[in-house]
N, C-alpha and C positions, 0 to 999 in steps of 0.2 A: 515185592519191590517194583518200582516203576520201570518201564522199558525206555522212556525218554524223559528228560527234564530240561526245561528252558531256564537259562540263567539271565535274570533281569538286571544285569550289572556289567561292569567293565573292569579293566585293569587287573591288579594282582588278585583280588578276591574272585573274579571270574575264572582266572587261570587255576586258582586253588580249588575251586569247586569242580572244575573239569577234571583235575587230577583224581579226586575221589570217585567221580562218576566213572572214569575210565577203569579204576581198580574194581568197581562193582559191576562192570560190564553194562553200564547204562549209557545210552546214547545221549550226548550233550548237544544242546542247541544254544547258540549265542545270539545276542542281538547287538547291533552296533549303530551308532550315530554316524552322520556323514563325516565327522572329524576322525572317526575311528575305523575307517574302511580297512586300513592295513594293520590294525592293532594286533598284538600278540594273542589276545583271547579269541579273536576272530579266526586266526590261523590254526589255533590248537583245538577248537571245537569240532565236533563231527559235522555240524551244519551251522550256518550263520544267516541271519536275516537282518536286512537294514530297516531301521526305524527312524523317524524324524528326531527322536531324542529319547533318553532313558526314562523321562518322566511321562512319556506318552503311553498311558496305561492301556488305552484301547488298542494301539498298535502292538504293544507287547503281548497282550492276550491274543490278538489276531495271529501273531507270529507263532505262538504256542499251539493254537488250534490248527493252523495250516501245516505245521511240521509234525503233528501227531504227538506232541509232548503231553504227558499226563499230569505233570506238576511244574510249578514255577518256584525256583529258588531265588529270593531277592537279594542275597548277599547282605551288605550294609549300605546305608545311604539310599538315595533315590527313593524307591517305593517300599523299602524294607519295613518301615513302620507306618505304612499308610493303610488304615483300616478299610477305606473305601476300595482300595486295590485288592485287598484280601477278599472282600465280599464279591468284587467283580470276578475274581478268579473262580470262586465257588459257583457263581451264577453261570459261568461258562463251562462248568464241569471240570475245572482244574483244581488240583490240590495246591494250596498255598503252603510252602514249607516255612512255617512260622506259627505263632500263637493265634488263637481265635481273635476275630476283629474286636470283640468286647474287651479283651485283655489289652490289645494295642491301644484302644481308646482310653481305658482306665489309667494306664501307665504313660501314655504319650503326652498327656497334659499334666505338667508338674503339679499344678494346684490340686487337681482331682486325685493324682497319685498320692500326694501327702495325706489327703483326707482318708483315702482308702487304707493305706498302711497304718495310719494312726489308729483306725478302728480295729486293726489286728495287733495292736500293742507293739508296733515297730517304732522305735524312737526317731523323731524327725528334727531337723534343724529349726530353731525358733525363727519365725518370720511371718510374712503375710501369706494368707492362703485364700484371699478373696479374688474372684475372677473379675476382669474388666475394670481394673483400677484406672482412674484418670491420672494425668500427670500430677495434679495436686494431691490426690490420694496416695500416690506412690511416694511423693515427697513427705507426706505426713507419716507414712509407714516407716520411712527411713529415720525420721526424727524419733518415732516411738521405739523402734528396735534398738537404735543407738549405733553410732559409727564404730568401726568400719562395717559396711554391708556389701553384699553382692547383689547386683541387679541382674536378673536372669530372664530369658524368654521362657514362657510357659510351654511353648509348642515344640521345642527342639533342644538339642545339646551340641556337643562338639566344640564348646567355647564360643560359638557364634552368637553375637549379641550380648555377651556377658560383660559386665563392667564392675570393677572394684571401686567403691566410693569411700574415700577416707576423710573428705572434708565437705562441709555443707555447700561450699562454692561450686563443687563439681556436679551437684545433683541435677540441675536443669539440662546441662549439655550431655550428661551421661544418659539421662532418660531419652533425650532426643536421638542420640546416635544409636542407643540400644534398640529403640523401636524401629528405626530405619533398617538396621542390619537384620533384626529378627523378621521384619516384614519381607525383606528381600530373600532371606534364607528359607523361611518356613511359611510365608504367606499369612502370617499371624503376628501382630505386634504386641500381644498381651504379655505383660511383664509381672514378675513377682520379686519380692525382696526377702533376702535371708541374712541372718547374722553371719559375718565373716569369721571363721574360726582361725585364730592365730596359730602359726606353725602347723598348718593343716597337712594331713596325710590323706591321700585318696586311695582307698582300698575297696575292691569290688569282689563280689562272690559270684562264681559261675553256678547257675542252677540249671537243672534239666527236669522236665516233667513229661510224662506220657499220657495217653488217653485212657489209661487204666487206673489212674489215681495215684501213681507213684510220683514223688517229687524228691530229688536228691540235690545236694550241692557237691561241687568238685573242687572245693578249696577256694583260696583267694588269690588275687593278683594285686601286687603293689604297683600303683600307677601315679605316684607322686611326682615323678620327674616330667614336668610339663613346660611348654612355652605357649603364651597366648591362651591359657586355659585348655590346651590340647596336649595329649600325651605324646611323648617321644621315646621313652624307654619304659618297659614294663617288665615285671618279674613275677615268678611264682616259685615258692610261696613268698610272702612278705617277710623281710628280715625283722619286722617289729613284733608280729603276733606270736603269742604262745599257743600251744595246742588247745588250751582251755578257751582262750579268746577266739580262736578260729572256729571252734564248735559253737560258741554262743552266736557269733556273727552268721555262721552257716545256718543255724536254726532260725534266726531272724529272717534271713533271706528266703528260706523255705516258707515261712509264714507269709511273707509278702507275696510270693508266687501263688500260694494257695488262695490268698485273699481275692485274686482276680481270675481264678480258674485257669491258671497258666498251662500251656502245652508247648513243648519244644525247648530250644536253647534260649536262655535269658540271663541277664546280668543285673544284679542288685548292687548299686553303688553307694558307698558310705564315705563320710568324711569324719575324721577324728583328729584330735590334737596329738602331736608327737609327744607332748608332755603328759597326756592323760589317755592312753590307749584303751582304757576300759570304758570311756565315754564315746560312743560312736553314734552317728546320726545318719538316717536314710537321706540320700540326695535324690535319686531317681532310679528307675528301672529301664534298662535298654532291652526292648522286646525283639531282639535279633541276635545274630552272631556278632561278636565283637572283633575289632581289628586285631586285638591282642590275644585271640583265642589260641594261637600256636603254643604259648608258654604253658597253658593248661594241658594241651595235648602232650607236650614233652614230659611233664611230670606225672601224668596219669596213664600215659600209654594209650589214650583213647583218640579216635578220629571223630571230632565233634560234628563235622559235616555229615559223616556217615550216620551218626546217631540222629541228627536232624532228619535225614531222609527216612530212616527206619521208623522213627516216631511218626512222621507225617504219613507213612504208609500204613499206620495202625499197629505196628509192632510194639510190644512192651519193652521197657528198658531192660537190658540183659543183666543188670546188677542192682543191688540195694545199697543203701548208704554204707553199710558195713563192708561192702565190697570195694569201696573207693580207697585206693592207696596212693599216696604222694611219694614219688621217688626222686631224690636229688633236687636240683635247682635249675631253672631256666630263665633266660633273659632275652628280651627282644628289643631291637633298635629299629625305628622307622626312618627310612631313607626318603627325604623330601627334596623336591625341587624348590629350594629356598635359600636365602642368604642370611645366615645368622648375624653377620656383621652389619646388616642393614635392617635390623629388627625383625628378622625371619620373614621378610617380604618374599612373595612368590617370584620364581625365576621362570625361565623357559628356554627353548632351543631344540636342536636336533641331537639325538644320541649318536655321536660320531664313532665312539668306541665303547665297548662294554665287555667287561670280564668280571663275572660275579664269583664269589667265594665257592670253593669246592664244598659239596655237601656230603653228609654221611650220618653216622649215628649221633654225632655231637653238634653238628651245624646244619641248619636248614635255611633256605632262602625262598621266600614267597615273593615273586616278582611279576610285574605286568608289562615289562618293557623289553625291547630288543634293539639292536643297532638299527638306526634309521627311524626309530620312534620320534614323532614330533610331540614335544611337551609344550602345550599352550596354556592359556588362561581360562579354559572352559570348565575344567574339572579340578577336583581336589589335587593338591600338589604331591601327595604321597606316591612314590614310584615303586617301592619295594620294602620288604622287611627282612632283617637278618636276625635269626634266632639261634641261640647256643644253649646247650645243656651241659651240666657238670654234676658230679656226685655231691658237690657243695657249692656255695655261692661264689667263692673266690675263683674256682675253676671255671664256672659258667661265664663270669665277667671277663676273665682272661681270654677264653675262647672267643667270646663275642668281639673283644677288641682285636684279636688277630684276624678274625674274619673280616671285620670292617677295614683293616689295614690292607687286605688283599682285594678289596672291592675297587674296581676301576670303572669309572663312568665319566667320559669326556664329552663335552658339547653342551652340557646343561649344568649350571652351578648347583651343588647339593650341600647338604649339611653333614656329610660323612666325617670330615675332620672334626667338626664340632662334637659329634657323637663320641668320637674317641677321647676327646678332651674331657667330656662330661663323665665318661666311665672311669677315667683316671683321677677324677676329683677326689680329694681325701675324704670328704663327707659321704660321697657315693660309695667309695670302697668300704667305708665303715658302716654303711647302712643308716647313716643319719640323714634321712630324706625328709623333704617337705615340698609343697608345691611352689614355694618361692625361691628355692635354691638356684634354679637356672637364672632367674632375673638378677639375684644378688651377685652371682658369680660370672655374669656374661662377659665382662671385660677380660677375665682370665681364661675364658673358654674359646675365644676367637683369635685365631692367628692373624697376624698383620704383615710381618716382614716377608719380603720376597727374596729368597736366596739368589746370589749372583749366578749360580749354576743353572737355575731355572731359566733366566734370561739367555744364558749361553746355549742351553738346550733348544730354546725357541729359534735362536739364530742358526744353529746347526741344522735344524729341521727345515727352515726356510731355504738354506743353501742346498740341502739334499734334494728338496723338491725341484729346485732349478736344475740341478744336475740330472734329475730323472726325466727331464722333458724329452730326452732322446736326441737332442741336437748337441753333438759333440764339438761343434765349432767353438774354439776357445774364446772367440770374440762375442759369442752369443750367451755364454754362461756368466752370470753375475757373481764371479768369485774373485775378481780383482786381478785376473791373469793379464799379463802384458810382457812384452820383451823386457828382460832385465828383472828387477826385484818386483814381486807381486804387490799390487796396490791394495788398499783397505776398502772393504764394502761396509757401509754403515746403515744399520737399521735403528729406528727410534721406537722403543716399546713402552707400553703403558699397561699396568696390571691393576685391576680393581680400584681405580681412582687414584693410584699413586702417581706422582709426577713422572712424566716421560723420562726414560733413561736411554742414552745412546749406547749401542753395542756395535763395536767394530770387529770385523772378521776378515781374515785373509787366508787363502789356501782352499782346500777342498774339505767337505764334511768329514771325510775319513781321517784327515790330518790337517789341522788348522791352528791358527792363533786367534785368541779372542781377547778384546779389551772391553770391560764393562764399566760404563760411567767414567771413562778417562783413566782407569787404573792401568797398571803395567800389563802388557799382553802376557797371557799364559797359554800353554799348549792345550788343545781341545780336540776331541774326536767324537764321532757318532757311529755306533754300530747297531743296525736295525735287526740283528739276528737272534734276539732272545726269545725264549718260550712265551706263549700267551700274548704275542704281539708286542712285547716290551722292547725297549731300546737301551743300550748301554751308553751313557754319556760320560766321557772322560773330560775332566776340567781341572787344571792346576794340579795334576798328580793324583787325583782321586776319581774313581770310576763308580758311578751310581746308576741303578736301573730306574728308568722312567717309562711311563706310557705317554705316547705322543699322538696327536691327531690335529688336523688343520682344516679350517674352512677358508673362506675368501681372504679375510684379513686377520684371523686369529689363529694362533697356535695354542692348543690345549696341552698342558703338561701336568701329569699326575704321578703321585708317589705316596704310598702309605696312607691312602685315603684322602690326601690333600690334592686339590686341583688348582691350577692357575690358568686363567684365560689371558694369554699374552697377546695384546693387540698392537698392531702397527699403528703408531700415532701419526695422524695426518693433521698438520696445523689447519685450524678453521673448521674441522669436523666436530660433531657433537662429542663432548668428553664422556668419559665413563662414570664420572661422579654424578650421583643422583641427588635430587633435592635442590640444593643451591649451588650454582656455579657461576663464575664471572660476576661477582657483586650481587646484583638483584635479580638474576635470571633463575627462575624456578623450573626444575625439570621433573618429569614423572619418575617416581621411585620404583615403578614396576610397570610391565605391560598390562593394560586393563581398560576399563571404561570410566569416563568421567561421570560420577554420580551427581555432583553438585558444584556449582560455581557460586561462591558467596560474595563476590565483589563485582564491580563494573569498572571498565576502563575510566581512568581519571579519579577514582576513589582514593582518599587518603587512608593509609593503613599503618598499623603499628607492629613492631616486631613481635612474632608469636601469634599474630591474628590468623585464624583459619581462612584460607583463600579458595582452595580447590580440594574436593574429595575424590579420590580415585579408588576403584574397586577391581579386584581380580580374585578369582577362585573364592568368591563370597567373603573376601577379606577387604575391609576398608582401610584406607590410609589417608590422613589429612595432611596436606601440604600447607605449611604456614609461611607467613612473611618473615624473611631473614632480618629485615631492618625496617625502621620507620621510613615511610616514603609515599610515593604516588604510583598507582598502577599505570605504567606507561603503555603496556601492551598486554593483551589477554587472548592468546590463541585458543585456550581451553573452551570447549563448548559442552554443555550437559548432554550426555548420551553418546558423545564421540568416543571412538576407540583411539587409544594413544599407545605409542611404543615406549619401551624403556628409554629414559632420558629425553623424551619429547618435551619441548618447551611448553610450559603451561601458562606462565605469566612472566612479565618483566617489571621490576620495581625500580623506579628512580629514587635513590636514597635521599632523604631529607638532609640538608646541610647541618652539621653539628653547631652547637651554640657559639663556639668561638669563631667559626667561619661566618656564621650569620652576623655576629657583631662587627667583624672586620668589613663585611659588605655594607 
């Protein structure tokens, strides 16, 4: 075994790898970018070295050599599937904890991968497998294969650059945007076309191979619950497959791995129709550890990172295929810094309060954050993973839901409440899954209403903060104190784009009266003394536990996995609604970079016309004209950084026909 390993990654996967290295008694070396100086993985590693960025292969290798590391574990993303980096490690005398460069190259290009596995009699999705297709040739392939089709980048995955095309009118714009996104994400805009499988289920097989010729599979993972073609909840085993189907797909995955001389951990991904599970097709092979590897670990009892390290050190796999046993069921939910109500656009901010679920034999949390962590737009928005095990599927999902309910993260909007709603969906509970379920059910999965007691809790927290300043002069505390009857103090709060609501308070935070939106006053009180930093909020005869945290103008209120950012509304300030506000004012839907400005000041535009493209965390969002009109102002500039809700353009609406005739 190695004495020291450098981790060429960040966030939760770096922390995860450090945990196994610590258990093996191996020294861990982390690298960090300037943005990650105080990150959790930096603090938990035995040693850390600063680099210009995680894609700076030369700096990463230099850090490994300078610290005496013998091997480099790439995690996933960044350099994990970079054959040139694997070769550079070998040239520097370092062991790359991953497959041989030739296997990375064979499976890293989807076109080449399909040809390789086809030769090994692995079934593939019908589609184009020619390299370097022009836009015209891609359009011809779409017509030949027949709609609907998936347009996919050849050089990478994760849903980036993927487009579903259902009508011929969409083809030119889909090709254009897919090429741009693929080029930005992978440095390669080569595209391929595949038939879109209706009611598709996404199932993947975990394989492992050593340098002694052994190749095994560790069962499957169900990954059909996705948004934007990216996974959000994964399970092992799949509720769809029979034992016979599992063995057939496992044998096929082993054939695919053997076809490229694979070594280490890999995942062979398949797509199949929920209506015809016997017909499965190879999609791609991920030549690395997967984000969702914990569910396989919980049902097999194996530490996949430890196996990776032992195989990389030249040890044989300690078991054969007949030694693999699947026990119970496991499910994983990915916690993202994103807003499901706004199309899963990335969010950001500072983690003001964090209380993650307790862990044990049935619940596990893989996390890369801590209180004070700054979540920006430079990296993938995944913050943590919550994984639960049960003797059968229903228990595993129930435990996962309870764990998410106990997850408190304030200061950064997340998808936790959405995840709980998705787990509770009847089709999910019944195992009737497909990759379109989230999109079809989104309106039912996103909470919108803001309870009055949340606004009351924010008002009480603001009042408590004023009382805690230490100045006990009654004239200095904003609680409405005066000689005679106490006066009312009024705040105006806005939550997630809802109209501002006045909240009147009088008294002290420990004993007050509150009127929300003009309603009759009710008794209210705040007690900050609960365990795990919680607060008891009494409102109208009911007491509820909440998590509270505040920054300059926002009180964050959390309960049962839901969070509300309750902002003090200041007339004239930028509103919290993104996209369109105030008639023809277009605002940035997320913090990011302006990729393209498609109009000029003075141009006539029509409703729905693309005006500005904003990118964050390698995700593009097109802001369109809300109405017909003229571009009156255009602050957006290509390449400029923009904040959430920054004004991108202003449109002067065209007069309607009746008004034009009257004039």
